[in-house]
PDB file of N, CA, C, O and CB in Angstrom:
ATOM      1  N   UNK A   1     107.058  86.601  84.106  1.00  0.00           N
ATOM      2  CA  UNK A   1     106.129  86.608  85.215  1.00  0.00           C
ATOM      3  C   UNK A   1     106.806  85.948  86.414  1.00  0.00           C
ATOM      4  O   UNK A   1     107.360  84.854  86.306  1.00  0.00           O
ATOM      5  CB  UNK A   1     104.803  85.881  84.841  1.00  0.00           C
ATOM      6  N   UNK A   2     106.754  86.613  87.530  1.00  0.00           N
ATOM      7  CA  UNK A   2     107.328  86.113  88.776  1.00  0.00           C
ATOM      8  C   UNK A   2     106.260  85.344  89.528  1.00  0.00           C
ATOM      9  O   UNK A   2     105.122  85.805  89.625  1.00  0.00           O
ATOM     10  CB  UNK A   2     107.893  87.270  89.645  1.00  0.00           C
ATOM     11  N   UNK A   3     106.604  84.179  90.062  1.00  0.00           N
ATOM     12  CA  UNK A   3     105.679  83.404  90.886  1.00  0.00           C
ATOM     13  C   UNK A   3     106.368  83.055  92.195  1.00  0.00           C
ATOM     14  O   UNK A   3     107.510  82.595  92.208  1.00  0.00           O
ATOM     15  CB  UNK A   3     105.204  82.116  90.146  1.00  0.00           C
ATOM     16  N   UNK A   4     105.657  83.282  93.297  1.00  0.00           N
ATOM     17  CA  UNK A   4     106.192  82.996  94.632  1.00  0.00           C
ATOM     18  C   UNK A   4     105.133  82.269  95.439  1.00  0.00           C
ATOM     19  O   UNK A   4     103.938  82.507  95.261  1.00  0.00           O
ATOM     20  CB  UNK A   4     106.638  84.301  95.358  1.00  0.00           C
ATOM     21  N   UNK A   5     105.560  81.397  96.314  1.00  0.00           N
ATOM     22  CA  UNK A   5     104.663  80.678  97.223  1.00  0.00           C
ATOM     23  C   UNK A   5     104.622  81.437  98.542  1.00  0.00           C
ATOM     24  O   UNK A   5     105.658  81.844  99.068  1.00  0.00           O
ATOM     25  CB  UNK A   5     105.130  79.191  97.439  1.00  0.00           C
ATOM     26  N   UNK A   6     103.406  81.626  99.075  1.00  0.00           N
ATOM     27  CA  UNK A   6     103.255  82.293 100.366  1.00  0.00           C
ATOM     28  C   UNK A   6     102.244  81.543 101.214  1.00  0.00           C
ATOM     29  O   UNK A   6     101.464  80.732 100.714  1.00  0.00           O
ATOM     30  CB  UNK A   6     102.821  83.763 100.183  1.00  0.00           C
ATOM     31  N   UNK A   7     102.275  81.825 102.484  1.00  0.00           N
ATOM     32  CA  UNK A   7     101.302  81.292 103.441  1.00  0.00           C
ATOM     33  C   UNK A   7     100.685  82.495 104.135  1.00  0.00           C
ATOM     34  O   UNK A   7     101.379  83.221 104.848  1.00  0.00           O
ATOM     35  CB  UNK A   7     101.969  80.289 104.483  1.00  0.00           C
ATOM     36  N   UNK A   8      99.391  82.714 103.936  1.00  0.00           N
ATOM     37  CA  UNK A   8      98.691  83.853 104.523  1.00  0.00           C
ATOM     38  C   UNK A   8      97.880  83.413 105.734  1.00  0.00           C
ATOM     39  O   UNK A   8      97.153  82.421 105.684  1.00  0.00           O
ATOM     40  CB  UNK A   8      97.777  84.520 103.484  1.00  0.00           C
ATOM     41  N   UNK A   9      98.015  84.157 106.807  1.00  0.00           N
ATOM     42  CA  UNK A   9      97.143  83.977 107.954  1.00  0.00           C
ATOM     43  C   UNK A   9      96.051  85.025 107.897  1.00  0.00           C
ATOM     44  O   UNK A   9      96.175  86.012 107.172  1.00  0.00           O
ATOM     45  CB  UNK A   9      97.934  84.066 109.284  1.00  0.00           C
ATOM     46  N   UNK A  10      94.997  84.826 108.645  1.00  0.00           N
ATOM     47  CA  UNK A  10      93.891  85.779 108.645  1.00  0.00           C
ATOM     48  C   UNK A  10      94.360  87.177 109.044  1.00  0.00           C
ATOM     49  O   UNK A  10      93.852  88.172 108.528  1.00  0.00           O
ATOM     50  CB  UNK A  10      92.787  85.307 109.591  1.00  0.00           C
ATOM     51  N   UNK A  11      95.321  87.256 109.955  1.00  0.00           N
ATOM     52  CA  UNK A  11      95.850  88.550 110.400  1.00  0.00           C
ATOM     53  C   UNK A  11      96.689  89.235 109.328  1.00  0.00           C
ATOM     54  O   UNK A  11      96.870  90.451 109.377  1.00  0.00           O
ATOM     55  CB  UNK A  11      96.684  88.366 111.654  1.00  0.00           C
ATOM     56  N   UNK A  12      97.205  88.477 108.357  1.00  0.00           N
ATOM     57  CA  UNK A  12      98.075  89.028 107.318  1.00  0.00           C
ATOM     58  C   UNK A  12      97.313  89.557 106.111  1.00  0.00           C
ATOM     59  O   UNK A  12      97.870  90.319 105.320  1.00  0.00           O
ATOM     60  CB  UNK A  12      99.048  87.982 106.867  1.00  0.00           C
ATOM     61  N   UNK A  13      96.058  89.172 105.956  1.00  0.00           N
ATOM     62  CA  UNK A  13      95.318  89.473 104.725  1.00  0.00           C
ATOM     63  C   UNK A  13      95.216  90.976 104.472  1.00  0.00           C
ATOM     64  O   UNK A  13      95.497  91.430 103.363  1.00  0.00           O
ATOM     65  CB  UNK A  13      93.919  88.867 104.792  1.00  0.00           C
ATOM     66  N   UNK A  14      94.824  91.744 105.463  1.00  0.00           N
ATOM     67  CA  UNK A  14      94.646  93.187 105.261  1.00  0.00           C
ATOM     68  C   UNK A  14      95.955  93.843 104.845  1.00  0.00           C
ATOM     69  O   UNK A  14      95.976  94.620 103.890  1.00  0.00           O
ATOM     70  CB  UNK A  14      94.110  93.850 106.540  1.00  0.00           C
ATOM     71  N   UNK A  15      97.056  93.543 105.548  1.00  0.00           N
ATOM     72  CA  UNK A  15      98.351  94.141 105.201  1.00  0.00           C
ATOM     73  C   UNK A  15      98.788  93.727 103.797  1.00  0.00           C
ATOM     74  O   UNK A  15      99.324  94.542 103.046  1.00  0.00           O
ATOM     75  CB  UNK A  15      99.425  93.734 106.228  1.00  0.00           C
ATOM     76  N   UNK A  16      98.560  92.464 103.444  1.00  0.00           N
ATOM     77  CA  UNK A  16      98.938  91.985 102.115  1.00  0.00           C
ATOM     78  C   UNK A  16      98.162  92.728 101.030  1.00  0.00           C
ATOM     79  O   UNK A  16      98.756  93.187 100.054  1.00  0.00           O
ATOM     80  CB  UNK A  16      98.693  90.471 102.000  1.00  0.00           C
ATOM     81  N   UNK A  17      96.845  92.853 101.187  1.00  0.00           N
ATOM     82  CA  UNK A  17      96.009  93.513 100.178  1.00  0.00           C
ATOM     83  C   UNK A  17      96.350  94.993 100.066  1.00  0.00           C
ATOM     84  O   UNK A  17      96.405  95.529  98.959  1.00  0.00           O
ATOM     85  CB  UNK A  17      94.524  93.343 100.518  1.00  0.00           C
ATOM     86  N   UNK A  18      96.579  95.659 101.192  1.00  0.00           N
ATOM     87  CA  UNK A  18      96.943  97.082 101.161  1.00  0.00           C
ATOM     88  C   UNK A  18      98.272  97.269 100.438  1.00  0.00           C
ATOM     89  O   UNK A  18      98.410  98.177  99.617  1.00  0.00           O
ATOM     90  CB  UNK A  18      97.026  97.659 102.597  1.00  0.00           C
ATOM     91  N   UNK A  19      99.241  96.426 100.733  1.00  0.00           N
ATOM     92  CA  UNK A  19     100.547  96.517 100.081  1.00  0.00           C
ATOM     93  C   UNK A  19     100.426  96.226  98.591  1.00  0.00           C
ATOM     94  O   UNK A  19     101.027  96.926  97.776  1.00  0.00           O
ATOM     95  CB  UNK A  19     101.544  95.547 100.730  1.00  0.00           C
ATOM     96  N   UNK A  20      99.657  95.204  98.224  1.00  0.00           N
ATOM     97  CA  UNK A  20      99.455  94.873  96.809  1.00  0.00           C
ATOM     98  C   UNK A  20      98.747  96.015  96.074  1.00  0.00           C
ATOM     99  O   UNK A  20      99.047  96.285  94.911  1.00  0.00           O
ATOM    100  CB  UNK A  20      98.639  93.571  96.674  1.00  0.00           C
ATOM    101  N   UNK A  21      97.825  96.674  96.738  1.00  0.00           N
ATOM    102  CA  UNK A  21      97.069  97.764  96.109  1.00  0.00           C
ATOM    103  C   UNK A  21      97.939  98.965  95.772  1.00  0.00           C
ATOM    104  O   UNK A  21      97.593  99.757  94.895  1.00  0.00           O
ATOM    105  CB  UNK A  21      95.943  98.201  97.015  1.00  0.00           C
ATOM    106  N   UNK A  22      99.042  99.101  96.448  1.00  0.00           N
ATOM    107  CA  UNK A  22      99.969 100.215  96.173  1.00  0.00           C
ATOM    108  C   UNK A  22     100.833  99.975  94.937  1.00  0.00           C
ATOM    109  O   UNK A  22     101.540 100.880  94.493  1.00  0.00           O
ATOM    110  CB  UNK A  22     100.868 100.448  97.374  1.00  0.00           C
ATOM    111  N   UNK A  23     100.784  98.773  94.384  1.00  0.00           N
ATOM    112  CA  UNK A  23     101.598  98.434  93.218  1.00  0.00           C
ATOM    113  C   UNK A  23     100.864  98.832  91.938  1.00  0.00           C
ATOM    114  O   UNK A  23      99.638  98.759  91.864  1.00  0.00           O
ATOM    115  CB  UNK A  23     101.934  96.921  93.204  1.00  0.00           C
ATOM    116  N   UNK A  24     101.629  99.251  90.938  1.00  0.00           N
ATOM    117  CA  UNK A  24     101.026  99.688  89.678  1.00  0.00           C
ATOM    118  C   UNK A  24     101.021  98.572  88.627  1.00  0.00           C
ATOM    119  O   UNK A  24     100.959  98.854  87.430  1.00  0.00           O
ATOM    120  CB  UNK A  24     101.773 100.906  89.138  1.00  0.00           C
ATOM    121  N   UNK A  25     101.085  97.328  89.057  1.00  0.00           N
ATOM    122  CA  UNK A  25     101.035  96.184  88.160  1.00  0.00           C
ATOM    123  C   UNK A  25     100.028  95.176  88.718  1.00  0.00           C
ATOM    124  O   UNK A  25      99.668  95.226  89.894  1.00  0.00           O
ATOM    125  CB  UNK A  25     102.450  95.537  87.990  1.00  0.00           C
ATOM    126  N   UNK A  26      99.583  94.266  87.859  1.00  0.00           N
ATOM    127  CA  UNK A  26      98.597  93.259  88.273  1.00  0.00           C
ATOM    128  C   UNK A  26      99.244  92.193  89.144  1.00  0.00           C
ATOM    129  O   UNK A  26     100.380  91.783  88.906  1.00  0.00           O
ATOM    130  CB  UNK A  26      97.940  92.608  87.045  1.00  0.00           C
ATOM    131  N   UNK A  27      98.508  91.753  90.151  1.00  0.00           N
ATOM    132  CA  UNK A  27      98.966  90.703  91.046  1.00  0.00           C
ATOM    133  C   UNK A  27      97.812  89.721  91.214  1.00  0.00           C
ATOM    134  O   UNK A  27      96.706  90.106  91.593  1.00  0.00           O
ATOM    135  CB  UNK A  27      99.441  91.285  92.431  1.00  0.00           C
ATOM    136  N   UNK A  28      98.079  88.456  90.930  1.00  0.00           N
ATOM    137  CA  UNK A  28      97.088  87.401  91.116  1.00  0.00           C
ATOM    138  C   UNK A  28      97.552  86.489  92.231  1.00  0.00           C
ATOM    139  O   UNK A  28      98.752  86.293  92.424  1.00  0.00           O
ATOM    140  CB  UNK A  28      96.860  86.600  89.806  1.00  0.00           C
ATOM    141  N   UNK A  29      96.609  85.934  92.961  1.00  0.00           N
ATOM    142  CA  UNK A  29      96.918  84.977  94.007  1.00  0.00           C
ATOM    143  C   UNK A  29      96.025  83.765  93.765  1.00  0.00           C
ATOM    144  O   UNK A  29      94.832  83.908  93.496  1.00  0.00           O
ATOM    145  CB  UNK A  29      96.703  85.590  95.447  1.00  0.00           C
ATOM    146  N   UNK A  30      96.611  82.563  93.864  1.00  0.00           N
ATOM    147  CA  UNK A  30      95.854  81.376  93.481  1.00  0.00           C
ATOM    148  C   UNK A  30      96.307  80.136  94.227  1.00  0.00           C
ATOM    149  O   UNK A  30      97.378  80.098  94.832  1.00  0.00           O
ATOM    150  CB  UNK A  30      95.972  81.145  91.999  1.00  0.00           C
ATOM    151  N   UNK A  31      95.456  79.124  94.163  1.00  0.00           N
ATOM    152  CA  UNK A  31      95.804  77.751  94.490  1.00  0.00           C
ATOM    153  C   UNK A  31      94.922  76.870  93.623  1.00  0.00           C
ATOM    154  O   UNK A  31      93.769  77.202  93.346  1.00  0.00           O
ATOM    155  CB  UNK A  31      95.617  77.438  96.030  1.00  0.00           C
ATOM    156  N   UNK A  32      95.480  75.744  93.199  1.00  0.00           N
ATOM    157  CA  UNK A  32      94.795  74.855  92.259  1.00  0.00           C
ATOM    158  C   UNK A  32      94.249  75.654  91.085  1.00  0.00           C
ATOM    159  O   UNK A  32      95.028  76.289  90.373  1.00  0.00           O
ATOM    160  CB  UNK A  32      93.655  74.087  92.961  1.00  0.00           C
ATOM    161  N   UNK A  33      92.960  75.647  90.860  1.00  0.00           N
ATOM    162  CA  UNK A  33      92.384  76.366  89.723  1.00  0.00           C
ATOM    163  C   UNK A  33      91.698  77.666  90.121  1.00  0.00           C
ATOM    164  O   UNK A  33      91.100  78.329  89.273  1.00  0.00           O
ATOM    165  CB  UNK A  33      91.400  75.484  89.011  1.00  0.00           C
ATOM    166  N   UNK A  34      91.773  78.038  91.380  1.00  0.00           N
ATOM    167  CA  UNK A  34      91.147  79.274  91.866  1.00  0.00           C
ATOM    168  C   UNK A  34      92.150  80.416  91.813  1.00  0.00           C
ATOM    169  O   UNK A  34      93.213  80.344  92.430  1.00  0.00           O
ATOM    170  CB  UNK A  34      90.611  79.093  93.310  1.00  0.00           C
ATOM    171  N   UNK A  35      91.812  81.468  91.076  1.00  0.00           N
ATOM    172  CA  UNK A  35      92.682  82.638  90.953  1.00  0.00           C
ATOM    173  C   UNK A  35      91.861  83.882  91.228  1.00  0.00           C
ATOM    174  O   UNK A  35      90.767  84.048  90.688  1.00  0.00           O
ATOM    175  CB  UNK A  35      93.343  82.710  89.543  1.00  0.00           C
ATOM    176  N   UNK A  36      92.398  84.766  92.081  1.00  0.00           N
ATOM    177  CA  UNK A  36      91.718  86.032  92.388  1.00  0.00           C
ATOM    178  C   UNK A  36      92.713  87.180  92.293  1.00  0.00           C
ATOM    179  O   UNK A  36      93.927  86.977  92.311  1.00  0.00           O
ATOM    180  CB  UNK A  36      91.069  85.991  93.802  1.00  0.00           C
ATOM    181  N   UNK A  37      92.183  88.365  92.193  1.00  0.00           N
ATOM    182  CA  UNK A  37      92.979  89.579  92.198  1.00  0.00           C
ATOM    183  C   UNK A  37      93.494  89.801  93.619  1.00  0.00           C
ATOM    184  O   UNK A  37      92.701  89.871  94.558  1.00  0.00           O
ATOM    185  CB  UNK A  37      92.149  90.807  91.693  1.00  0.00           C
ATOM    186  N   UNK A  38      94.789  89.911  93.781  1.00  0.00           N
ATOM    187  CA  UNK A  38      95.382  90.077  95.113  1.00  0.00           C
ATOM    188  C   UNK A  38      95.074  91.443  95.718  1.00  0.00           C
ATOM    189  O   UNK A  38      95.348  91.668  96.897  1.00  0.00           O
ATOM    190  CB  UNK A  38      96.886  89.881  95.041  1.00  0.00           C
ATOM    191  N   UNK A  39      94.515  92.348  94.940  1.00  0.00           N
ATOM    192  CA  UNK A  39      94.169  93.677  95.449  1.00  0.00           C
ATOM    193  C   UNK A  39      92.735  93.713  95.972  1.00  0.00           C
ATOM    194  O   UNK A  39      92.248  94.768  96.379  1.00  0.00           O
ATOM    195  CB  UNK A  39      94.354  94.732  94.352  1.00  0.00           C
ATOM    196  N   UNK A  40      92.058  92.564  95.963  1.00  0.00           N
ATOM    197  CA  UNK A  40      90.675  92.455  96.416  1.00  0.00           C
ATOM    198  C   UNK A  40      90.624  91.717  97.744  1.00  0.00           C
ATOM    199  O   UNK A  40      90.917  90.524  97.805  1.00  0.00           O
ATOM    200  CB  UNK A  40      89.808  91.734  95.365  1.00  0.00           C
ATOM    201  N   UNK A  41      90.256  92.414  98.799  1.00  0.00           N
ATOM    202  CA  UNK A  41      90.201  91.774 100.111  1.00  0.00           C
ATOM    203  C   UNK A  41      89.133  90.685 100.148  1.00  0.00           C
ATOM    204  O   UNK A  41      89.321  89.656 100.797  1.00  0.00           O
ATOM    205  CB  UNK A  41      89.929  92.815 101.201  1.00  0.00           C
ATOM    206  N   UNK A  42      88.016  90.904  99.457  1.00  0.00           N
ATOM    207  CA  UNK A  42      86.961  89.897  99.406  1.00  0.00           C
ATOM    208  C   UNK A  42      87.451  88.659  98.661  1.00  0.00           C
ATOM    209  O   UNK A  42      87.177  87.533  99.076  1.00  0.00           O
ATOM    210  CB  UNK A  42      85.697  90.467  98.731  1.00  0.00           C
ATOM    211  N   UNK A  43      88.171  88.867  97.567  1.00  0.00           N
ATOM    212  CA  UNK A  43      88.710  87.745  96.812  1.00  0.00           C
ATOM    213  C   UNK A  43      89.709  86.933  97.619  1.00  0.00           C
ATOM    214  O   UNK A  43      89.645  85.704  97.636  1.00  0.00           O
ATOM    215  CB  UNK A  43      89.360  88.239  95.548  1.00  0.00           C
ATOM    216  N   UNK A  44      90.624  87.607  98.282  1.00  0.00           N
ATOM    217  CA  UNK A  44      91.647  86.917  99.066  1.00  0.00           C
ATOM    218  C   UNK A  44      91.003  86.180 100.239  1.00  0.00           C
ATOM    219  O   UNK A  44      91.384  85.048 100.536  1.00  0.00           O
ATOM    220  CB  UNK A  44      92.712  87.918  99.576  1.00  0.00           C
ATOM    221  N   UNK A  45      90.038  86.802 100.903  1.00  0.00           N
ATOM    222  CA  UNK A  45      89.363  86.137 102.020  1.00  0.00           C
ATOM    223  C   UNK A  45      88.548  84.925 101.559  1.00  0.00           C
ATOM    224  O   UNK A  45      88.244  84.038 102.356  1.00  0.00           O
ATOM    225  CB  UNK A  45      88.453  87.127 102.744  1.00  0.00           C
ATOM    226  N   UNK A  46      88.198  84.892 100.282  1.00  0.00           N
ATOM    227  CA  UNK A  46      87.459  83.764  99.736  1.00  0.00           C
ATOM    228  C   UNK A  46      88.314  82.536  99.478  1.00  0.00           C
ATOM    229  O   UNK A  46      87.785  81.452  99.232  1.00  0.00           O
ATOM    230  CB  UNK A  46      86.798  84.170  98.474  1.00  0.00           C
ATOM    231  N   UNK A  47      89.636  82.696  99.533  1.00  0.00           N
ATOM    232  CA  UNK A  47      90.541  81.563  99.330  1.00  0.00           C
ATOM    233  C   UNK A  47      90.681  80.752 100.611  1.00  0.00           C
ATOM    234  O   UNK A  47      90.393  81.241 101.703  1.00  0.00           O
ATOM    235  CB  UNK A  47      91.922  82.050  98.857  1.00  0.00           C
ATOM    236  N   UNK A  48      91.117  79.534 100.466  1.00  0.00           N
ATOM    237  CA  UNK A  48      91.393  78.670 101.619  1.00  0.00           C
ATOM    238  C   UNK A  48      92.761  79.065 102.169  1.00  0.00           C
ATOM    239  O   UNK A  48      93.788  78.711 101.590  1.00  0.00           O
ATOM    240  CB  UNK A  48      91.353  77.136 101.226  1.00  0.00           C
ATOM    241  N   UNK A  49      92.779  79.787 103.270  1.00  0.00           N
ATOM    242  CA  UNK A  49      94.033  80.299 103.823  1.00  0.00           C
ATOM    243  C   UNK A  49      94.856  79.221 104.526  1.00  0.00           C
ATOM    244  O   UNK A  49      95.956  79.502 105.003  1.00  0.00           O
ATOM    245  CB  UNK A  49      93.744  81.420 104.789  1.00  0.00           C
ATOM    246  N   UNK A  50      94.344  78.001 104.595  1.00  0.00           N
ATOM    247  CA  UNK A  50      95.117  76.899 105.155  1.00  0.00           C
ATOM    248  C   UNK A  50      96.083  76.311 104.134  1.00  0.00           C
ATOM    249  O   UNK A  50      96.937  75.496 104.480  1.00  0.00           O
ATOM    250  CB  UNK A  50      94.187  75.815 105.670  1.00  0.00           C
ATOM    251  N   UNK A  51      95.949  76.718 102.896  1.00  0.00           N
ATOM    252  CA  UNK A  51      96.794  76.201 101.815  1.00  0.00           C
ATOM    253  C   UNK A  51      97.955  77.149 101.534  1.00  0.00           C
ATOM    254  O   UNK A  51      97.915  78.329 101.881  1.00  0.00           O
ATOM    255  CB  UNK A  51      95.964  75.988 100.535  1.00  0.00           C
ATOM    256  N   UNK A  52      98.983  76.606 100.902  1.00  0.00           N
ATOM    257  CA  UNK A  52     100.067  77.438 100.386  1.00  0.00           C
ATOM    258  C   UNK A  52      99.564  78.047  99.087  1.00  0.00           C
ATOM    259  O   UNK A  52      99.090  77.334  98.203  1.00  0.00           O
ATOM    260  CB  UNK A  52     101.401  76.609 100.167  1.00  0.00           C
ATOM    261  N   UNK A  53      99.665  79.353  98.975  1.00  0.00           N
ATOM    262  CA  UNK A  53      99.132  80.093  97.836  1.00  0.00           C
ATOM    263  C   UNK A  53     100.253  80.513  96.895  1.00  0.00           C
ATOM    264  O   UNK A  53     101.402  80.654  97.314  1.00  0.00           O
ATOM    265  CB  UNK A  53      98.349  81.323  98.311  1.00  0.00           C
ATOM    266  N   UNK A  54      99.925  80.709  95.642  1.00  0.00           N
ATOM    267  CA  UNK A  54     100.888  81.173  94.646  1.00  0.00           C
ATOM    268  C   UNK A  54     100.543  82.601  94.254  1.00  0.00           C
ATOM    269  O   UNK A  54      99.413  82.898  93.864  1.00  0.00           O
ATOM    270  CB  UNK A  54     100.899  80.243  93.396  1.00  0.00           C
ATOM    271  N   UNK A  55     101.529  83.478  94.362  1.00  0.00           N
ATOM    272  CA  UNK A  55     101.364  84.874  93.955  1.00  0.00           C
ATOM    273  C   UNK A  55     102.100  85.050  92.628  1.00  0.00           C
ATOM    274  O   UNK A  55     103.279  84.711  92.519  1.00  0.00           O
ATOM    275  CB  UNK A  55     101.911  85.873  95.057  1.00  0.00           C
ATOM    276  N   UNK A  56     101.410  85.576  91.625  1.00  0.00           N
ATOM    277  CA  UNK A  56     101.996  85.792  90.306  1.00  0.00           C
ATOM    278  C   UNK A  56     101.892  87.278  89.965  1.00  0.00           C
ATOM    279  O   UNK A  56     100.829  87.884  90.102  1.00  0.00           O
ATOM    280  CB  UNK A  56     101.286  84.915  89.219  1.00  0.00           C
ATOM    281  N   UNK A  57     103.016  87.858  89.516  1.00  0.00           N
ATOM    282  CA  UNK A  57     103.015  89.286  89.191  1.00  0.00           C
ATOM    283  C   UNK A  57     104.128  89.613  88.209  1.00  0.00           C
ATOM    284  O   UNK A  57     105.127  88.900  88.109  1.00  0.00           O
ATOM    285  CB  UNK A  57     103.168  90.132  90.463  1.00  0.00           C
ATOM    286  N   UNK A  58     103.932  90.710  87.486  1.00  0.00           N
ATOM    287  CA  UNK A  58     104.899  91.233  86.523  1.00  0.00           C
ATOM    288  C   UNK A  58     105.243  92.656  86.925  1.00  0.00           C
ATOM    289  O   UNK A  58     104.557  93.595  86.521  1.00  0.00           O
ATOM    290  CB  UNK A  58     104.341  91.180  85.061  1.00  0.00           C
ATOM    291  N   UNK A  59     106.255  92.822  87.684  1.00  0.00           N
ATOM    292  CA  UNK A  59     106.638  94.152  88.131  1.00  0.00           C
ATOM    293  C   UNK A  59     107.465  94.054  89.393  1.00  0.00           C
ATOM    294  O   UNK A  59     107.686  92.970  89.933  1.00  0.00           O
ATOM    295  CB  UNK A  59     105.405  95.027  88.365  1.00  0.00           C
ATOM    296  N   UNK A  60     107.920  95.213  89.855  1.00  0.00           N
ATOM    297  CA  UNK A  60     108.735  95.234  91.067  1.00  0.00           C
ATOM    298  C   UNK A  60     108.313  96.409  91.948  1.00  0.00           C
ATOM    299  O   UNK A  60     108.141  97.534  91.480  1.00  0.00           O
ATOM    300  CB  UNK A  60     110.245  95.327  90.717  1.00  0.00           C
ATOM    301  N   UNK A  61     108.155  96.114  93.223  1.00  0.00           N
ATOM    302  CA  UNK A  61     107.899  97.115  94.240  1.00  0.00           C
ATOM    303  C   UNK A  61     108.599  96.603  95.493  1.00  0.00           C
ATOM    304  O   UNK A  61     108.291  95.510  95.967  1.00  0.00           O
ATOM    305  CB  UNK A  61     106.341  97.359  94.472  1.00  0.00           C
ATOM    306  N   UNK A  62     109.529  97.372  96.030  1.00  0.00           N
ATOM    307  CA  UNK A  62     110.338  96.888  97.150  1.00  0.00           C
ATOM    308  C   UNK A  62     109.497  96.567  98.386  1.00  0.00           C
ATOM    309  O   UNK A  62     109.787  95.603  99.095  1.00  0.00           O
ATOM    310  CB  UNK A  62     111.392  97.918  97.507  1.00  0.00           C
ATOM    311  N   UNK A  63     108.466  97.359  98.647  1.00  0.00           N
ATOM    312  CA  UNK A  63     107.606  97.101  99.802  1.00  0.00           C
ATOM    313  C   UNK A  63     106.844  95.781  99.618  1.00  0.00           C
ATOM    314  O   UNK A  63     106.698  95.005 100.561  1.00  0.00           O
ATOM    315  CB  UNK A  63     106.614  98.273 100.012  1.00  0.00           C
ATOM    316  N   UNK A  64     106.359  95.537  98.390  1.00  0.00           N
ATOM    317  CA  UNK A  64     105.655  94.289  98.115  1.00  0.00           C
ATOM    318  C   UNK A  64     106.606  93.099  98.213  1.00  0.00           C
ATOM    319  O   UNK A  64     106.226  92.054  98.743  1.00  0.00           O
ATOM    320  CB  UNK A  64     105.004  94.335  96.725  1.00  0.00           C
ATOM    321  N   UNK A  65     107.819  93.236  97.720  1.00  0.00           N
ATOM    322  CA  UNK A  65     108.806  92.155  97.812  1.00  0.00           C
ATOM    323  C   UNK A  65     109.103  91.804  99.268  1.00  0.00           C
ATOM    324  O   UNK A  65     109.236  90.628  99.606  1.00  0.00           O
ATOM    325  CB  UNK A  65     110.105  92.553  97.091  1.00  0.00           C
ATOM    326  N   UNK A  66     109.207  92.810 100.128  1.00  0.00           N
ATOM    327  CA  UNK A  66     109.428  92.550 101.556  1.00  0.00           C
ATOM    328  C   UNK A  66     108.260  91.781 102.147  1.00  0.00           C
ATOM    329  O   UNK A  66     108.457  90.865 102.944  1.00  0.00           O
ATOM    330  CB  UNK A  66     109.634  93.867 102.323  1.00  0.00           C
ATOM    331  N   UNK A  67     107.040  92.150 101.759  1.00  0.00           N
ATOM    332  CA  UNK A  67     105.844  91.463 102.242  1.00  0.00           C
ATOM    333  C   UNK A  67     105.847  90.008 101.796  1.00  0.00           C
ATOM    334  O   UNK A  67     105.587  89.115 102.602  1.00  0.00           O
ATOM    335  CB  UNK A  67     104.575  92.169 101.742  1.00  0.00           C
ATOM    336  N   UNK A  68     106.135  89.760 100.528  1.00  0.00           N
ATOM    337  CA  UNK A  68     106.148  88.394 100.000  1.00  0.00           C
ATOM    338  C   UNK A  68     107.245  87.574 100.686  1.00  0.00           C
ATOM    339  O   UNK A  68     107.024  86.413 101.029  1.00  0.00           O
ATOM    340  CB  UNK A  68     106.360  88.403  98.462  1.00  0.00           C
ATOM    341  N   UNK A  69     108.405  88.158 100.885  1.00  0.00           N
ATOM    342  CA  UNK A  69     109.492  87.446 101.563  1.00  0.00           C
ATOM    343  C   UNK A  69     109.105  87.084 102.993  1.00  0.00           C
ATOM    344  O   UNK A  69     109.450  86.007 103.481  1.00  0.00           O
ATOM    345  CB  UNK A  69     110.769  88.297 101.565  1.00  0.00           C
ATOM    346  N   UNK A  70     108.401  87.968 103.649  1.00  0.00           N
ATOM    347  CA  UNK A  70     107.967  87.714 105.040  1.00  0.00           C
ATOM    348  C   UNK A  70     106.944  86.584 105.093  1.00  0.00           C
ATOM    349  O   UNK A  70     106.912  85.814 106.052  1.00  0.00           O
ATOM    350  CB  UNK A  70     107.367  88.997 105.667  1.00  0.00           C
ATOM    351  N   UNK A  71     106.109  86.489 104.062  1.00  0.00           N
ATOM    352  CA  UNK A  71     105.046  85.478 104.038  1.00  0.00           C
ATOM    353  C   UNK A  71     105.456  84.155 103.406  1.00  0.00           C
ATOM    354  O   UNK A  71     104.684  83.197 103.419  1.00  0.00           O
ATOM    355  CB  UNK A  71     103.866  86.016 103.306  1.00  0.00           C
ATOM    356  N   UNK A  72     106.664  84.092 102.853  1.00  0.00           N
ATOM    357  CA  UNK A  72     107.130  82.851 102.229  1.00  0.00           C
ATOM    358  C   UNK A  72     107.261  81.765 103.292  1.00  0.00           C
ATOM    359  O   UNK A  72     107.862  81.991 104.342  1.00  0.00           O
ATOM    360  CB  UNK A  72     108.486  83.070 101.501  1.00  0.00           C
ATOM    361  N   UNK A  73     106.700  80.584 103.021  1.00  0.00           N
ATOM    362  CA  UNK A  73     106.775  79.504 104.026  1.00  0.00           C
ATOM    363  C   UNK A  73     108.211  79.002 104.194  1.00  0.00           C
ATOM    364  O   UNK A  73     108.989  78.963 103.241  1.00  0.00           O
ATOM    365  CB  UNK A  73     105.853  78.328 103.624  1.00  0.00           C
ATOM    366  N   UNK A  74     108.529  78.633 105.392  1.00  0.00           N
ATOM    367  CA  UNK A  74     109.854  78.087 105.680  1.00  0.00           C
ATOM    368  C   UNK A  74     109.831  76.607 105.348  1.00  0.00           C
ATOM    369  O   UNK A  74     109.024  75.856 105.895  1.00  0.00           O
ATOM    370  CB  UNK A  74     110.265  78.323 107.173  1.00  0.00           C
ATOM    371  N   UNK A  75     110.704  76.191 104.464  1.00  0.00           N
ATOM    372  CA  UNK A  75     110.730  74.771 104.043  1.00  0.00           C
ATOM    373  C   UNK A  75     111.930  74.066 104.635  1.00  0.00           C
ATOM    374  O   UNK A  75     112.124  72.874 104.398  1.00  0.00           O
ATOM    375  CB  UNK A  75     110.757  74.649 102.502  1.00  0.00           C
TER     376      UNK A  75
END
């Protein structure tokens, strides 16, 4: 299982969910004990977008990887 840290802004949510929905594998997005399906716009909007989120998935999609890389926080 691959896990990546991302930072989502309100403007990024729609593009993230659309890109995740094109993948044929499950994608979860979480922080602390809250986990939602990353393909659900309502679920993602229900998260605290001020936090760094963890994306967990088993699979590969080049478009999704580009999206995750773009949203990865700069440390």
